[in-house]
C-alpha positions in Angstrom: 263.1 165.6 47.1 259.8 164.1 48.3 256.4 165.9 48.6 254.6 166.1 51.9 251.5 167.9 52.9 250.1 169.2 56.2 247.1 167.4 57.6 244.5 169.9 56.9 245.5 169.4 53.3 245.3 165.2 53.9 241.9 166.1 55.5 240.6 168.4 53.0 241.6 165.6 49.8 240.2 162.8 51.5 237.2 164.1 52.1 236.8 165.6 48.5 237.3 162.4 47.5 234.7 160.3 49.4 232.6 163.1 48.4 232.6 161.9 44.8 231.2 159.0 46.4 228.4 160.6 48.4 227.7 162.9 45.5 224.4 161.7 43.4 220.9 161.3 44.1 221.6 157.8 46.4 224.2 155.9 48.4 227.4 155.1 47.2 227.8 151.4 47.1 231.5 148.7 47.4 231.6 146.1 45.3 233.8 143.4 46.4 236.5 141.5 43.8 238.5 138.1 42.8 241.9 138.9 41.0 243.5 141.6 40.5 243.0 145.1 41.3 243.0 147.5 38.9 245.7 149.6 38.4 243.1 152.6 39.4 238.9 153.2 39.3 239.7 154.2 36.0 241.0 151.4 34.4 237.8 149.2 32.9 237.4 146.0 35.5 238.8 142.5 32.7 238.6 138.7 33.9 237.7 139.8 37.8 235.0 138.2 39.1 232.5 140.4 41.2 231.4 138.4 45.0 229.0 140.9 46.5 227.9 144.4 46.5 227.1 146.2 49.4 225.2 149.8 49.8 226.5 152.2 51.9 225.2 154.7 54.4 224.8 157.9 52.5 227.3 159.9 53.7 229.8 156.4 53.9 232.4 158.1 55.7 232.8 159.7 59.0 235.1 163.2 58.3 238.7 162.9 57.9 241.5 163.2 60.6 244.9 162.8 60.2 243.9 162.2 56.5 242.2 159.2 57.3 238.5 158.5 56.9 236.5 155.8 58.3 233.6 154.2 56.9 230.4 154.8 58.5 229.4 150.8 59.2 226.6 151.1 62.2 224.4 149.3 61.3 227.2 146.8 60.0 226.7 146.8 56.0 225.8 142.6 55.2 224.8 141.5 51.8 225.0 137.7 50.6 228.0 136.9 47.9 226.9 136.8 44.6 229.6 134.4 42.7 232.2 131.9 44.5 235.7 133.2 44.5 238.6 134.8 47.4 238.0 138.5 47.5 241.2 140.0 47.3 240.2 144.4 46.4 237.0 146.3 45.8 235.3 149.6 44.2 233.7 152.3 45.7 231.2 153.7 43.0 228.3 156.7 43.6 224.6 155.8 43.2 225.8 156.9 39.3 228.0 153.8 39.2 231.0 155.5 38.3 234.3 154.3 40.0 235.7 156.5 42.4 237.8 154.6 45.1 239.8 151.0 44.5 241.4 149.4 47.5 242.4 146.3 49.2 239.9 143.2 51.2 240.4 141.0 53.5 240.0 140.5 57.0 243.2 142.0 58.0 245.8 144.1 57.3 243.5 146.0 54.2 241.8 149.1 53.9 238.3 147.2 53.4 238.0 144.7 56.5 235.8 141.5 55.9 234.1 139.1 58.1 235.5 136.5 55.1 237.5 136.3 51.7 235.1 132.7 50.8 232.6 134.1 49.0 230.1 132.4 47.5 226.5 131.9 46.4 224.5 133.2 49.8 227.0 133.4 52.0 226.6 136.6 54.2 229.5 139.1 53.6 230.4 141.9 56.0 232.1 144.9 56.5 233.1 145.4 60.1 235.6 148.3 59.4 236.6 150.5 56.2 239.5 153.3 56.1 240.2 155.4 53.1 243.9 157.4 54.1 245.5 159.7 52.1 249.5 160.0 52.2 251.2 162.7 54.2 
């Protein structure tokens, strides 16, 4: 049998995960990488290249609704590229740089929506939308 959880439990799980990102003395960060996404936030970064790093609002996400937390991107989260590559995934870390959440990144159909996946040094990188979704 498959386990299903209530909407209230999904919301609580999503809120708790993102509360870890917001914990600490400052805002969390979203780091955008090229290469293959690791198994999860507890897996060390290997040959993946850090393409950009953006500082989140504090708090970074709004309140969960039906298990979905939406990234606060007002004002627009923007930075310039640190290296050249194709964005494929992101890692969100708290203010102490502890990994909390990994997810997919792209220009559509991913957890984190970017203005471009082709990043190079000095190019503007913007997060146009982002969500964290807990399964039901």
